[in-house]
Steps between C-alpha positions, in 0.01 A plus 500: 500500500191488718373819340557353156308182590213702644489716188482194279234338714301823480527489122370143486202590718426810294509304175280217629240738636488746212538292182260269322708222349370394158675171429308440178648801322845424365598829334715768648340768285124501461440434126195727500720785614761419239247479216300803614737773372461415131320211336701262281375646172489866602850609393499497122628847402739766633214700655411195708857479625489865603190432709654187647817684600279767660331220696839382626571851632155500661562170680837633618327812627256283695763309699806720549379804702368306799746212495814707462400772747407248769791263446756759392427788740281383787703181541811717522344675804460836325128542572299425810160551664410752768624255763588136532206428729204712384373617162739253342448435131522144376813593302708625793617157632654426157817662635524232770532236226237279660333234287149614586569864407661407169230252400215724613633775274525275193875456545468129424317538169688529173206430265456855368862511386439182303195660337736772373746236380231292328385805304856575388551136404185512288612817322845356426346176373261675260727766351696269262174391330367848422514625139553854379686616809694826489849393603559783748165442666562126515835556667344736751231248594758223539713728714213613720365150565852376578564793734173457692558125537853565627377756753230265630753219546744738666240584763416131543857387555574782744188421700500120499840382371456183293176536301329308217635604160211501254556620142166383357170685498332186636708235674310202636804332651572501871796730495738479793706796612792576271832591665560873527795473260267378223251777568778761500622364164149534353460854635834593352408345164167685489665831589760447226214443252338821625826695469549374143147585386398815686587862426624749757199726457154477343383856563345697782168315505664169588786639707584266790165319492598257223819299485809641329859394460592725792244327721643161403852624578379624839327176600797296377728721712284416802511133404881497486520692827272241661732228365799687650645575154578858586737552207228413252245697701718811492541488121127469438425784739751711311317421174172616651655821632713595200302359205142521620270804454470554877574791730427577863200721564675833555226684691568386854174643628303308238638151553142378529487529119702176489196317634248683287679296236686509169769737625846509344623316809268203448647185345214257556182557697143370517258747351181599683270725297133559575425567134628151420313348796827398660433633852478237772400490865676354804851559376791691648294817475213394723733349759710814541278802432233628738298818515459727308580269209265221607223635718300188579592146613757429230774448756313208656462677831167677471673818388755496782847591382641277771455209262738634238835342430791741527847525653516603863671824589789296639537313171494826307760655731743221410463582131461877535659630822310809619811717476578396142376668184330265254217611270370144471360515852234746388447360152480130583295576812216741576658807656200597715476161669873502575511852643176495696504144626129471424295181532716343769817584304400317184745634242333437165705349219424714197678370192174364363262788565399574140122471497226555246339838548159330500579167656270209567520505877248219540727245332829686567601472135639849509879480502700565186857488630725265308676216678874528438687179420830670424616856435827678437577574867461128576748405228747773599503370857517139382805590291650675804444182699673294230790745472552493878502119511823312548446335161524837321686711755441855373353677804596847376269468202233356728515813716447721194177321411385496861548876521309566178194344658563688825556829322156487344352488852731774633642239739853523641756346261682184600867584559628171631511316828302205620409213271406635157300186422284556810466866402375406153257248649357769730472736204300239309272472803443877504461542126292192417279452805155381398623368164542141612881492489640494852438138599670390179784746570559349844502144366729589207745669738466213753402750769142403574587428865649847540188706415184291534322277749659192344801497729639146500861493384436202270190653336638460148622142533174393667288671234317729743484761226288278275122494518304188592291330231128471555405141579220507243759554224705209635195271510377599153838401357447147638791590729745549213546840664678484835505758779798730554726338760480782755120474510469122532 
């Protein structure tokens, strides 16, 4: 109890010292940000809608890579600095779940997600008034905007719990936080609209980087799993696996092709293409890759690889025991840094090492790896998790799916013994590390205290898994927004 009180007092001090409280502003979402994406009279024809949908993808691409890596992987204690006392990056204390670390790394700010949502709201508002619309194109645009809005809200509710539910492009009201159940209902409704309007495939050029029916099935499966509806989750996963145009990348030694992007395994991912000016700096790439990929001060440490974020050798040994065979060890991670123990045993994380051949090293806009939101291996393991649950109770089928993922990596098949649910959770950790999944996995399975630095037995009931809300957001709402209980 004393620790909890001290933590809360620390939060209060951090907020008071770091935030400028603007009592005169009464809007949760800055109207200039909401109106910026597209002016009121700009969407008048289908071509305008296409550009506006592209803008929604762009806004999603701006917020997800950093937020989800930091709060989905680093917070799950998968990545750390060189030590806990020297050369420590500002992100490393996120795993301790301290208020200062979360707020200092933008963990209290949801505004960029609402920029995505406002753009989708605007698109959905304008579409019914447009003349001469090809019906198939109209349905696709409706489906895409609905899907992107659902995905943004799904991140919001998993990060902060109750959140404002805004379905207007500009909303001047002081919206309070809607109960999670209402937000879940809206996400589900939007995903059903997406499923009804989107096709399974739109061709190689758009593969995985634009929403499809399979992507909507996959996110809805995750939604139902989060809501503990494992029977519904299992059925949707089955639809993705059996009806979708997806297959595991078969070349085990070329698994990095998944992150180059648009592979047959990809279901939905954020596209980064230098030719389209989509490359960005200070994302997962720059935090995890050192020399020879970035040769200057991109890692924030004057060129010292000590400043990189990566799993420790001990953390890796838990996932990949030295005596075990698993091809992912040398495809997810840089083989030379693992074998040689160079740079004070910094073992580089290498999923996102696809760089432009002639990169802009001065600005670090050189990485072209795609950020994976969901892929077939994720959905296969999610279905295995659902099948192994007590609600579904088909562990034999779960083991088959688990072993298909293991087989691709030449890993030893699971033959029984132990807790199959824990085995599947560990497999998700190994397969999806760096893709922003594991913190959500631990919360969904109610096992956050078993494999993170959040160790209190009542972590779920107390809301320790939720993020705090930046005090500036609370003040701008005229205090219609209230702080999450754990962080008060």
